[in-house]
Structures are given as C-alpha cells and as structure tokens.
N, C-alpha and C positions, 0 to 999 in steps of 0.2 A: 623652514626658510630660516637661515641664521641672520638675526637682526641685531646682533652684538655691535656695539660702537666702541672703539677704543679712543680714548681721550688722554691726551698727554698735557701735561702742565710743568712749567718751568718756574724757576725763580728768576732774577734780575737777567736783563739783557741789554745790550748797548754797545755799540762799537765806535772807535774812532781811529780808524787804520786805513791804508790805501786800499786795500782788498777787503771790504767789510764780509763778502761771502765766506773768507777762509776760516772765519772764527767758527762756522757751522759744520767743517770738513768731516769732524769725527762723530756728529750726530745727526747728520742732516738724513741718512737714509732711514733712521729710526723714526725721526720726526715724520718724514712724508709718509711713513706707513700707516700713521694714525688716521683717523677719520675728522678728528677734531684737535687742534693745538692751542694752548693759551700761554701767554707770557707776560711779564712785566718788564716795561721798558721804564730804565732807569734815568738816562739822559734825554734832553732835548735832542731832535735831529734837524737841525735848521742851519743856515746858512746868514741869518739876519739876527739883531738883537743886540743887546747891552747888559751885561751882568749886572744883577739885582745888587743893590748894596747889601744886604742881608745873606746872599748867598756865601756860604764857606768855601765851597768847591763848586764853581759854575762847570757844570757838566753839558758839553754840546758835541754833538757828532755829525758828521756828514749827512745831509738829507737822503744821499743814496743808500744809506743804510736800511732806511724803510724796504726797498726792493729785495735786500739780502734777507731781512727776516721774514718777508713773504716767501721767498724762494726757498727758504729752510723749510716752510710747512706752516707756519703760525697763520691762525685764523681770527684769534681774539686776543687783543693787547689791552691791559691796563697801563694807563699813564699815570695813574695816582700816584706820584712819586715827590719826594722831598726835592727833587730837582726839576718839577714841570715849570716852575716859573723863574729859573735860574736866569734866563737871558730875556726876560721880559714878555709881554703880551704878543710881539710880533713872532718870536721864536715858539712861544705856546701854541699859537695858532697853525705855523708853517708844520710843526710836528705832526698835530692831529691831521692837517691835510694831507701831508706827504703818506701816512699811515692809511688813510682812507682811499687815496688815488691807487693805492697799491692793493685795494679789495679787502682789507682788514677792518674788522669792527673794534672800535676804540670805547673804552668804557671808564668811569671814574672821574672824568673832567669835562668841562664845557665851559661855555661863554657866561654861564650863570649858574647858580646852585641847582636849579631844576634840571638843567640838561646834565649837570656832573651827577646827578643823582639817578638820570634815567638808565635803565637797564638794557641790554642786547639780549637778544632771544634767536637761538641757531635752531635751525629746524633740520635734522637729518631722517628722512624717512618719515616716520609718522612720530617720532620723539622730539619735544620741545626742551631744550637745554637753555636756562636763562643765567646771565651773569651780572653781579653787581660788584662795583669797585670803590674801595675807600681807603683813606690815608690817615695815619695817626702822626708820622713824621713831617711836622709842618714848620718850617720857617715862617716869620711872621708875613700875614697876608697871602700866604700861597693856597688857602682854601678859598673855594668860591662862595659867593654871597649872591644876594638877589641882583645886585648890580655891577658884580666883578667877577672875571673869569678866574678859574682856578680848578682844584680838585675836591672830591667829595670828603669831607672831614669825619673822622672819626677820633676826636681828640683824648688824649689822656691828661688827667691831672696828679700831680705829685704832692706828697705831704712827707716830709722828713721829721720824724720823731725822735727826740733824744732817748738814748737808752739809761743814761744816768743824768738825771738834771742838775745835778749837784758836782757834776764834773765836766767844766767847759773843755771843750776840743775833743770829746771823746766821740766814736762814731755814732751815727743814726740808723735807725731803720727807715727804710723807703717804703712807703705805700703808695700806690697808684690805683686811680678810680676813673671809670669811664666818664667822659662829658656826658651829663645827664641828657641834654638835648640832643646832642649828635647820636647818641645811642638810641633814643628813641625815634629819630629819623631813620636811622638804620634798619631798627625793627619794623617801622611802618613799612620801608620799601620791600623788605623780604615778605612782610604777609601781603602785600600788594601782588608782588610778582609770584607768589606761591600758587595763586588759583589759575596762573596763565601758562604754567609750565609743569614738566614731568620731573625735571631734574634742577635743583637751583645751586648755582656755585656762588660762593662769596669770596672775593678777593681784597685783601687788607695788606697795605704796606705798615709794618709796625715792628715792635720789639726793640730789644738792646742790642745794638751793634758790636759786634767783634768780641764781646763776652762770651765765653762758652758756656752753653746749656741753659743760663738763666732766663726764666720767663718774667715778665712783669706781671704785677698782680691784675692789671685792668684787662691783660690778652684773654686770661681765662674767664674773665666776667663776661666779656665780650663775646667770646667763642661760644660759650654754653648760652648766653642768651639768644644768639642768633640761630644756633641750632633748634633751641625750643620754639622759635617764631617760624622756624620751616627750612631753614638752610639744610642741604644735603652733605656738603663739603666745603672745607673752608682751607683756602691757598693763602699761606702768609709767606712774606718775603721783606727785604729791606737789609736784614742783620749781616749779610755776607759771609755768614757761617750758617750751619745746619743747626736747627733746634728741635726740641722733643716732637714726636709724633702721638698724638692723643686720640683715643677712641672714646667718645661721649654719647651715649644713648645709640650706639651702632653706627654713629657718623663719624668721619675721620678728619681731624684737625691737623694739618701740616703748619706748624708754627712759623717755620721757615723753610723755604726751599732754598735759599742760600743764592749764591752767584751761579749762573748757568753759562750764560754767553756775554761776559761784560768784561771789556778791556779794564785794566786796573786803573785807579785813580791819576797814576803818573802819565797816562795816555791823554788826560784831560787838561792839565796843566803842568807846566814848566817849575822846576825845582821845588817840587812840592815836599820833599824830606828836609827841605830847610825852613819850612814855615812852621811856627810854634804852635799852632792849632794843630798840625798834623801830628807833632810830637806829643801831643796830649791824647789824642786818638790812639797812638800806638801803645800808650800805656795800659788801655782796656785788655790788651791780651799780651801776657807774658812772654809767649814765644815769638812775639814779632820782633823784639829788640834783637834776637839771636838768629833770626832769619835771614837767609841771604836772598830772599825772594821779594817781591813788592807787596806781598801781603802775607801774614801769618798762614802757618802752614793749615790750620783748620779751614781757611777759606779755599784750598784747593780740592776739598771733599765735597762733593754735591750729590744731588739726585734728581732723576726724571720721574714725576709722579705719572703712574699708569692706571688710569679709571677704567673699567670696564662696565658698559651700560647696555642692558638687554630687557626687554618687555618693560620699558619706559621706567626703568630705575636702576640705580647704581648697585651692580651685583658684586664687584670685588674692586678692591684697592690696593695697590701695592708701589714698589719703586723699583727703578732700576738705578745702580750705583754709577756715579758718572766721576771722572777724575778730570781735573784741569791741569794743562801742563803749565810751565813757567811764563807762557805768553797767554795764559787764561783760556786757550782753546779746549772745549770740552770733549771728552771721549767716553762713549758707553762701554762699560766694562763687563766681560765675560766672566763667568763664575770661577774658573780657572785663573784669574789674575789675582795675585795676593792682595791688591788694593780693594778688590771686591770686597772681601772680608774684613778688611780694615774699615771700611766706610759703614758696613752693616754693623759691626761691633762698637763703631764711634756712637751711631745712633742709639743703640741699647745703653751705652753709658751714660749719654746726656738724658736719656729718659730716667734712668734710675737716679740720676744725680738731681732731678726735678720731682721723683717719686711719683712717676708716671708709669703705670702698670700697662703696658701695651704688647701683645703678643705678636712676633714676628717669625714668620713661616719661609724658611729659604725654599725656593724653587727655580726650576731652571732659567738661569741668567737673571733672575729677579728675587724680590723679597717681599711676600705678600702680608698684608696686614689683617690680622684675625679682628672681625667686628663683632662676632656673636650672632651674627644673623645668618 
C-alpha cells in the first residue's frame, strides 16, 4: 500500500482584486494535486475595521478571498503576520472567521496568547502532522497577551555595535538575538506537541525584507533551537524575496518561501510610490529603483515547497520553481523553461552568499534537497 503524503507549502498569499480566484490560475492544478497545503496569509480579509495608528501599510482584502484560497487547495493557514491587526480587532476576528468558515485550520493567532500558541493537528490516514505558527515582524501591540488578541510572538532584539568607537558616523555591526521568553515558549510548545504528532511543522514570519540573501543572526539561533527541540521542518516567510535553504541535522529550513499569490502593495493603498516610508523601503533593494515593475526583480522569483511524507516521517524535501508575472500571478515552471534554471541558480547563489552549504539535485520539473538521510 502506498501511503505517501504530498505536502505543499507556500509563502505569502493574499488578494485585493475583483476576481480573487484568478491569482491561482497557474498553480491551482498543482496545489490541488497535493494531500495537504499550507500557506501564510499576509493581509486581513475583512470588510470592517479602522486602520491602526501604527500600521505603515494597512493591508485588507475582500473576505471573499478566503473562498478563493480554499478552492485553490489550501488546508492550513498561518495568520501570524505583521498585518494581522492592521484594521483592528474587528477585522482580525472577521479574517479568522471567514478562513474557518471555508474549512481551513488557522494557526499563530487567537483571542489571547494561549489560543495563539495552540497547534493544529491534521490526520491523514494514520499520520498526524502538527503545525505551530509564530511571528517576529511585530508592530507595537500586534502580539497576543493573556488579555489581548494578536499573534504568537517570536521577537528579535537588535544591538548596534560601533566598528570604530573613535570615528563618529561610521557603520555599525548589527547583532540580533532571540527574545529569551518568546524562544522558551516556542521550544515549550514544540516539545509538548512532539509527543502528539509524527511530523512537526514550524511556521515563522521573520527575516529582513527585500534585502537579497542576508539572514539575521536570530533566525539561525531560533531555527536550530527549534529543530533541536523536535521540529521536523521550518517554513519561513515575510521577506518578499527568497532566502537561503539550510539543512541542519537532516532537517530542512526554508528561511523564506517569498511571495506566492500576493497582490503587490500598490493593490492595498493608493499613491504608495509617493509615500516617504515606501521610498525608504525601496532603498533596501538596489534593483528596485531601476525596475519598471511594482516590486524589485527578486520578488518575482519564488518556489513551492514539496514535502513527501511516508511511514510517518518526512522522506524527501524539495521545491518547484515558480515565476510571478507582472500582476503577481504565480506559475509553476517546467524544467525546459529558462526561468526554472534562473530560480534554481538564484537559490544556490544566495546560499553561497550566506555560506550555507546545501546540496541541490535537479530532478524532473523539481529541485530536491539532499538532507543526508
């Protein structure tokens, strides 16, 4: 009996267009062929609420987008995003509600911290797959507490170290560290869930957006600690561009799955290019100012993670190269497409940039990751 489970995982999704189903046209068949599909929801899906004062780009799409996400094939959604509270508590709760009404499981958020840290367990045959979701990219008060809704936090702390103490104005080294209490909570949740499931999936919204390749120190600290505690795979997102893929103790860390089916920021606010804060963000990627598109060129390269589970464990991990068109519609690429090789080489180059030695193996229409197991 063949008990193989095909599990697909994507980065950021979220639409604000008249026909939300249209964004999945080039990937729907592939997603629906899987036994289990995970995605990270970036914007609220709501028709109510007021923009939060601290929201730099309040993101809100039509609640009908939840149905489009479900019809595309998604089963589990993390809403632990830096936009989860952009439109207040009303929109936050409406988003969770419309996702659940469509039959999807929602992780990483809740009416309080206990609910936000609660895992989801999916049973397929005799295999139990557990999901936990956390967020590092946190505007003020977006994380849940005992008495406040929000997302499950995995905060990072930053220290700026002057390189030359006697030379004012010279560059600093940037060091980041995991928030000690948040990390302990995350590890406690992993250890608790470990005994209940066969495969444990950790989702985390983190990283340095738009800057090619670079990882923050805290990311490796958190990822390695999570795997040491029992996580089987880590699915990162938020940065809107791909980041390195690491194998640690035979477990795969996708530091960023990038955008997948996410409308560009211009779809969520008017006159974005004229806003000073957006001009500052554009400076993070040197190619952006020369691009005639709505995002830097790097943001149009992405992947679909493919995890194969059999005998109650992850047997193989790889990815399918995916190209976004100018309207952010994703398309799964065949290996005869020039862009297939461009994306594969891009990942190899950013791995090299961060001195992460991962072996990638080209296979039919996919790239497999050698885990050493």
